[in-house]
C-alpha positions as CSV (number, residue, x, y, z in Angstrom):
1,M,7.2,15.7,9.2
2,A,8.1,17.6,12.4
3,T,5.9,16.8,15.5
4,Y,4.1,19.5,17.4
5,P,2.5,19.6,21.0
6,V,-0.9,18.2,20.3
7,P,-3.8,18.3,23.1
8,P,-5.2,14.8,23.6
9,P,-8.7,15.6,22.2
10,A,-7.3,16.7,19.1
11,R,-4.8,13.7,18.8
12,R,-7.8,11.5,19.2
13,R,-10.0,13.3,16.6
14,T,-7.1,13.0,14.2
15,M,-6.2,9.5,14.9
16,G,-9.7,8.4,14.5
17,S,-10.2,10.5,11.2
18,L,-7.0,8.9,9.8
19,F,-8.3,5.5,10.8
20,L,-11.6,5.8,9.2
21,G,-10.1,7.4,5.9
22,A,-7.6,4.6,5.7
23,A,-10.2,1.9,6.2
24,C,-12.7,3.2,3.3
25,V,-9.9,3.6,1.0
26,N,-8.5,0.1,1.6
27,A,-12.0,-1.1,1.1
28,A,-12.4,0.8,-2.2
29,M,-9.0,-0.5,-3.5
30,T,-9.6,-4.0,-2.6
31,V,-13.0,-4.5,-4.2
32,A,-12.1,-2.3,-7.2
33,G,-8.8,-4.3,-7.7
34,T,-10.5,-7.6,-7.5
35,A,-13.2,-6.6,-9.6
36,A,-10.8,-5.0,-12.3
37,T,-8.8,-8.1,-12.5
38,L,-11.8,-10.3,-13.4
39,L,-13.3,-7.7,-15.6
40,V,-10.0,-7.4,-17.8
41,A,-9.6,-11.2,-17.9
42,D,-13.1,-11.7,-19.5
43,R,-12.5,-8.9,-22.0
44,L,-8.9,-9.5,-22.9
45,G,-7.9,-12.8,-21.7
46,T,-5.7,-14.2,-18.7
47,G,-2.6,-12.7,-19.9
48,W,-3.7,-9.3,-19.6
49,A,-6.0,-9.5,-16.5
50,G,-3.5,-7.5,-14.3
51,L,-3.8,-4.4,-16.2
52,G,-6.7,-3.0,-13.9
53,S,-4.7,-3.6,-10.9
54,T,-1.6,-2.2,-12.5
55,A,-3.3,0.8,-13.4
56,G,-4.3,1.3,-9.7
57,V,-0.9,0.8,-8.4
58,A,0.6,3.2,-11.2
59,G,-1.7,5.6,-9.8
60,T,-0.5,4.9,-6.2
61,A,3.1,5.3,-7.1
62,A,2.4,8.6,-9.1
63,G,0.3,9.8,-6.2
64,V,2.5,9.5,-3.5
65,L,5.2,11.3,-5.1
66,L,2.8,14.3,-5.9
67,L,0.9,14.3,-2.4
68,S,4.1,14.1,-0.4
69,R,5.1,17.3,-2.1
70,V,1.9,18.9,-1.5
71,M,2.0,17.9,2.1
72,A,5.6,19.3,2.6
73,R,4.3,22.6,1.5
74,H,0.8,22.7,2.5
75,G,0.3,20.3,5.4
76,R,-0.8,16.7,5.7
77,R,-4.6,17.5,5.7
78,T,-4.5,19.2,2.5
79,G,-2.8,16.2,0.8
80,L,-5.1,13.8,2.3
81,R,-8.1,15.6,1.2
82,A,-6.7,16.2,-2.5
83,G,-5.7,12.4,-2.8
84,A,-9.3,11.4,-1.5
85,L,-11.2,13.6,-3.7
86,T,-9.1,12.5,-6.9
87,G,-9.8,8.9,-6.0
88,T,-13.5,9.6,-5.6
89,G,-13.4,10.9,-9.3
90,G,-11.6,7.8,-10.5
91,A,-14.1,5.5,-8.8
92,A,-16.8,7.3,-10.7
93,V,-15.0,6.8,-13.9
94,A,-14.3,3.1,-13.1
95,T,-17.9,2.6,-12.6
96,A,-18.9,4.1,-15.9
97,G,-16.3,2.0,-17.7
98,A,-17.6,-1.1,-16.0
99,A,-21.2,-0.6,-16.9
100,A,-20.2,0.5,-20.6
101,G,-17.8,-2.5,-20.7
102,S,-14.8,-0.3,-21.7
103,V,-11.5,-1.5,-20.6
104,A,-9.9,2.0,-21.7
105,V,-12.3,4.0,-19.5
106,L,-11.9,1.5,-16.5
107,L,-8.1,1.7,-16.6
108,A,-8.4,5.6,-16.6
109,G,-10.6,5.4,-13.3
110,M,-8.1,2.9,-11.7
111,L,-5.3,5.2,-12.3
112,L,-7.3,8.0,-10.6
113,L,-8.5,5.7,-7.9
114,G,-4.8,5.0,-7.3
115,V,-4.2,8.5,-6.4
116,G,-6.9,8.1,-3.6
117,N,-5.0,5.1,-2.4
118,A,-1.8,7.1,-2.2
119,A,-3.4,9.4,0.3
120,A,-4.3,6.3,2.5
121,Q,-0.6,5.1,2.3
122,L,0.7,8.6,3.4
123,A,-1.9,8.8,6.3
124,R,0.3,6.5,8.5
125,Y,3.0,8.9,8.5
126,A,0.6,11.7,9.4
127,A,-0.2,9.6,12.4
128,A,3.3,9.2,13.4
129,D,3.5,13.1,13.3
130,E,1.3,13.1,16.2
131,F,3.4,11.3,18.8
132,T,7.2,11.7,19.9
133,A,10.0,9.1,19.5
134,G,9.2,5.8,21.0
135,R,5.4,5.6,20.1
136,R,5.7,6.7,16.4
137,A,5.7,3.2,15.0
138,T,2.8,2.2,17.3
139,A,0.7,5.1,15.8
140,L,1.8,4.1,12.2
141,G,0.9,0.5,13.0
142,A,-2.5,1.6,14.2
143,V,-3.5,3.4,11.0
144,V,-2.1,0.4,9.0
145,W,-4.5,-1.7,11.1
146,A,-7.4,0.3,9.7
147,G,-7.0,-1.9,6.7
148,T,-8.5,-4.8,8.7
149,V,-11.8,-2.9,8.5
150,G,-11.7,-1.8,4.9
151,A,-9.8,-4.7,3.2
152,V,-11.6,-7.5,5.0
153,G,-15.0,-6.0,5.0
154,G,-14.9,-4.6,1.5
155,P,-14.4,-8.2,-0.1
156,L,-17.2,-9.6,2.1
157,L,-19.5,-7.0,0.5
158,L,-18.4,-8.1,-3.1
159,G,-20.9,-10.7,-3.4
160,P,-23.9,-8.6,-2.3
161,A,-22.8,-5.7,-4.4
162,T,-22.5,-7.8,-7.7
163,G,-25.9,-9.3,-6.9
164,W,-27.5,-6.0,-6.5
165,A,-26.0,-4.7,-9.7
166,G,-27.1,-7.8,-11.5
167,R,-30.8,-7.6,-10.1
168,S,-30.8,-3.9,-11.3
169,G,-30.2,-4.7,-14.9
170,W,-26.4,-3.7,-14.8
171,P,-23.4,-5.8,-15.4
172,P,-22.7,-7.6,-12.0
173,L,-18.9,-6.1,-11.6
174,T,-20.5,-2.6,-11.9
175,G,-21.7,-3.0,-8.3
176,A,-18.1,-3.4,-7.1
177,F,-17.1,-0.2,-8.4
178,A,-20.2,1.6,-7.1
179,L,-19.2,0.5,-3.6
180,A,-15.7,1.7,-4.1
181,L,-17.2,5.1,-4.9
182,A,-19.4,5.2,-1.8
183,C,-16.2,4.2,0.3
184,L,-14.0,7.0,-1.2
185,A,-16.7,9.6,-0.7
186,A,-16.8,8.6,2.9
187,A,-12.9,9.0,3.0
188,V,-13.3,12.7,1.7
189,V,-15.2,13.5,4.8
190,A,-12.9,11.5,7.1
191,F,-9.8,13.4,6.1
192,A,-11.3,16.7,6.2
193,L,-11.6,16.2,10.0
194,V,-7.9,15.8,10.3
195,A,-6.3,18.5,12.4
196,R,-4.4,21.2,10.6
197,R,-0.7,21.3,11.2
198,P,1.6,24.0,10.1
199,P,3.5,22.8,6.9
200,A,7.2,22.9,6.4
201,D,8.7,26.5,6.1
202,R,10.4,27.9,3.1
203,D,13.7,27.1,4.7
204,E,13.0,23.5,5.5
205,A,11.4,22.9,2.0
206,G,14.6,24.7,0.4
207,L,16.7,22.2,2.6
208,A,14.8,19.1,1.3
209,A,15.3,20.0,-2.2
210,A,19.0,20.7,-1.8
211,W,19.5,17.3,0.1
212,P,21.1,14.9,-2.7
213,L,19.3,11.7,-3.4
214,R,22.7,9.7,-3.2
215,A,23.3,11.0,0.1
216,L,20.0,9.7,1.4
217,L,20.4,6.5,0.1
218,A,23.8,6.2,1.8
219,R,21.8,6.0,5.1
220,P,21.8,2.4,5.8
221,D,18.3,2.4,7.3
222,I,16.9,4.5,4.3
223,R,18.4,2.0,1.8
224,L,17.1,-0.9,4.0
225,A,13.6,0.5,4.0
226,L,13.4,0.9,0.4
227,T,14.7,-2.5,-0.4
228,A,12.7,-4.1,2.2
229,M,9.4,-2.3,1.2
230,L,9.9,-2.7,-2.5
231,T,10.6,-6.6,-2.1
232,A,7.7,-7.1,0.3
233,Q,5.3,-5.2,-2.1
234,V,6.5,-7.3,-5.3
235,V,6.2,-10.6,-3.3
236,M,2.8,-10.0,-1.8
237,T,1.3,-8.3,-4.9
238,A,2.6,-10.9,-7.5
239,V,1.1,-13.7,-5.3
240,M,-2.2,-12.2,-4.3
241,T,-3.0,-10.7,-7.7
242,A,-3.0,-14.0,-9.3
243,A,-4.9,-15.8,-6.6
244,P,-8.6,-14.7,-7.6
245,L,-7.9,-15.5,-11.3
246,S,-6.4,-19.0,-10.1
247,M,-9.6,-19.8,-8.1
248,H,-11.8,-18.1,-11.1
249,Q,-10.2,-20.6,-13.6
250,H,-10.9,-23.6,-11.1
251,G,-14.5,-22.8,-11.0
252,Q,-14.7,-21.6,-7.5
253,P,-17.6,-19.2,-6.7
254,M,-17.4,-15.4,-6.2
255,G,-18.1,-15.7,-2.4
256,M,-15.2,-18.1,-2.0
257,V,-12.9,-15.8,-3.7
258,G,-14.0,-12.8,-1.6
259,L,-13.5,-15.0,1.6
260,V,-9.9,-15.9,0.6
261,V,-9.2,-12.2,-0.3
262,S,-10.5,-11.2,3.0
263,T,-8.2,-13.9,4.8
264,H,-5.4,-12.5,3.1
265,T,-6.1,-8.9,3.9
266,L,-6.6,-10.0,7.5
267,G,-3.2,-11.1,7.7
268,M,-2.1,-7.8,6.1
269,F,-3.6,-5.5,8.5
270,A,-5.1,-7.1,11.6
271,L,-1.9,-7.5,13.4
272,A,-0.2,-4.0,12.5
273,P,-0.5,-2.5,16.1
274,V,1.7,-5.6,17.2
275,S,4.1,-5.0,14.3
276,G,4.3,-1.2,15.6
277,R,4.9,-2.1,19.1
278,L,7.6,-4.5,18.2
279,A,9.4,-1.9,15.9
280,D,9.2,0.6,18.8
281,R,10.6,-2.0,21.3
282,F,13.1,-3.9,19.3
283,G,13.7,-1.7,16.2
284,G,12.5,-1.5,12.9
285,R,15.4,-3.8,11.4
286,T,14.4,-6.6,13.8
287,V,10.8,-6.4,12.5
288,V,12.0,-6.3,8.8
289,A,14.0,-9.5,9.3
290,A,10.8,-11.3,10.8
291,G,8.9,-10.1,7.9
292,L,11.4,-11.3,5.3
293,A,11.3,-14.8,6.8
294,T,7.6,-14.9,7.0
295,L,7.3,-14.0,3.3
296,A,9.7,-16.7,2.4
297,L,7.7,-19.2,4.4
298,A,4.5,-18.0,2.6
299,G,5.9,-18.8,-0.7
300,V,6.3,-22.4,0.2
301,L,3.1,-22.8,1.8
302,V,1.3,-21.2,-1.4
303,T,3.1,-23.5,-3.5
304,G,2.0,-26.7,-1.5
305,T,-1.8,-25.6,-1.3
306,A,-2.5,-24.1,-4.6
307,G,-5.5,-25.5,-6.3
308,S,-6.7,-27.0,-3.1
309,T,-10.3,-26.4,-1.8
310,G,-9.6,-26.8,1.9
311,P,-8.3,-24.1,4.4
312,G,-4.6,-24.7,3.3
313,L,-4.6,-21.7,0.7
314,P,-6.5,-19.3,3.0
315,V,-3.9,-20.0,5.6
316,A,-1.0,-19.5,3.3
317,L,-2.2,-16.4,2.0
318,F,-2.9,-15.2,5.8
319,V,0.9,-15.8,6.4
320,L,1.7,-13.9,3.1
321,G,-0.2,-11.0,4.2
322,Y,1.4,-10.9,7.9
323,G,4.9,-11.1,6.4
324,W,4.2,-8.2,4.1
325,N,2.9,-6.4,7.3
326,L,6.0,-6.9,9.4
327,A,8.2,-5.9,6.6
328,F,6.0,-3.0,5.7
329,V,5.5,-1.7,9.3
330,G,9.3,-2.3,10.1
331,A,10.6,-0.5,7.1
332,S,8.1,2.3,7.7
333,S,9.4,2.9,11.2
334,L,12.9,3.4,9.6
335,L,11.5,6.4,7.7
336,V,10.0,8.6,10.5
337,R,13.2,9.5,12.4
338,G,16.5,11.4,12.2
339,L,15.6,13.7,9.5
340,P,14.3,17.4,9.3
341,G,10.6,17.3,8.4
342,A,10.5,18.2,4.8
343,V,13.3,15.8,4.0
344,E,11.4,13.1,5.7
345,A,8.5,13.9,3.6
346,R,10.6,13.9,0.5
347,V,12.1,10.3,1.4
348,Q,8.8,8.9,2.4
349,G,7.5,9.9,-1.0
350,L,10.4,8.4,-2.7
351,V,10.3,5.1,-0.9
352,E,6.5,4.7,-1.4
353,S,6.8,5.5,-5.0
354,W,9.4,3.0,-5.8
355,S,7.7,0.3,-3.8
356,W,4.4,0.8,-5.5
357,A,6.1,0.9,-9.0
358,G,7.6,-2.4,-8.3
359,G,4.2,-3.5,-7.1
360,G,2.7,-2.6,-10.5
361,A,5.3,-4.4,-12.6
362,A,4.5,-7.4,-10.2
363,T,0.9,-7.0,-10.7
364,L,1.2,-7.1,-14.5
365,G,3.8,-9.9,-14.7
366,S,2.1,-12.1,-12.4
367,T,-0.9,-12.9,-14.4
368,A,1.4,-13.3,-17.5
369,V,3.7,-15.9,-15.3
370,L,0.3,-17.4,-14.2
371,G,-0.9,-18.1,-17.6
372,A,2.5,-19.3,-18.8
373,A,3.7,-21.5,-15.8
374,G,0.9,-21.8,-13.3
375,Y,0.3,-20.6,-9.8
376,P,2.8,-22.9,-7.8
377,P,5.9,-21.6,-9.8
378,L,4.8,-18.0,-9.7
379,A,4.5,-18.3,-5.7
380,L,7.9,-20.1,-5.3
381,G,9.8,-17.7,-7.4
382,A,8.1,-14.6,-5.8
383,G,9.0,-15.7,-2.3
384,A,12.7,-16.5,-3.2
385,L,13.2,-12.6,-3.9
386,V,13.3,-11.8,-0.2
387,V,17.1,-12.9,-0.3
388,V,17.9,-9.5,-1.7
389,P,16.8,-7.6,1.1
390,A,17.9,-10.3,3.7
391,A,21.5,-9.9,2.2
392,L,21.4,-6.1,2.6
393,L,20.1,-6.4,6.3
394,V,23.2,-8.8,7.0
395,A,25.6,-6.3,5.4
396,H,24.4,-3.4,7.3
397,R,25.0,-5.3,10.6
398,R,28.5,-5.8,9.6
399,R,29.3,-2.2,8.3
400,P,29.9,0.7,10.6
401,P,27.4,3.6,10.6
402,A,27.3,5.7,7.3
403,R,28.1,9.2,7.6
404,Q,25.2,11.6,7.9
405,P,24.3,13.1,4.6
406,Q,24.6,16.8,4.3
407,P,22.7,19.2,2.1
408,E,24.8,20.5,-1.1
409,P,26.4,23.9,-0.5
410,E,24.7,26.7,-2.2
411,R,28.0,27.3,-4.3
412,E,27.9,23.8,-5.7
413,R,24.1,23.9,-6.4
414,A,24.4,27.3,-8.3
415,T,27.0,25.8,-10.7
416,R,24.5,23.1,-11.9
């Protein structure tokens, strides 16, 4: 989206609101996704355990497309509020499903909760809109860092929340979804405080629709961002979705599961401001390359530590999280420059949607692979996928810059 002159007080308020909203949504998704995996596994078996998280990812994939269109027409704040409200309703439905032991109701709630997560994902682009070139990746990374508060603090509350529900006579996992509901409600309030910015005008929105997808994908930066973000999401999601279930199968307590999830999410979010500064200074491609190398290393480390009770697995999953962070922030920084505002919003929505759709497939497939082959083969195979964006990165460095895409002429569009 286009940037506008922003007074420092308004910018600080908006950045604080985006940070808090993203933190709350990340907490909700982390605890709900973990609880959904365990609940579905208990009901349907290990092979179907990924259904709950897959529903949340599918909701995110659809949500980013829908909300990015809302933002292009009505502004970032409207889209953020709509997403958070939808997610709050989804958390309420998921809580009811967990209380009744209904997998179908739970999946419906997770799908809607995913739309709330879509708002949190797009919040980082809203932060980038507050700054000019040279600082946009840093602002973007600051909002990604909000996940440290939510996604690390949320799992640490998993034990107390499930314990409270059990003492109250409810199924223990109901407490996790009730916690997610409270977090989403807080996110609604936070996003309501984001400063209003002018949406794209009609001419700009028409330009976005006229810009052909094939021409957008001809831009090396967009193609690399799509491939890197998709691969990072698949690798991280496949390995991490199976981790709590593998630990559960080995008899490790819920507190230890929460600790491992927190360690992983610490890697995902804690160093995001560093990744943003690196992207502003050295470029998004360099940060993407570092992320791919780190993800490959993580696959090897997880393979060697799976099943252990020592610190090896938490360290390996921390490395996995930071590899994802580098690739995620680096790729995102490639999507906040060089395009008209409404076109930029369209590209962001498409890339986010495809990456989350890939993550959804990885979520469902990871538990199936876990049941058939075990955790080490799953981790090693996922880590090997980084060769695809790595090859594209090398190819881009050898090719001359692609010709800038142009919107389709009116006459050509009229004949369609």
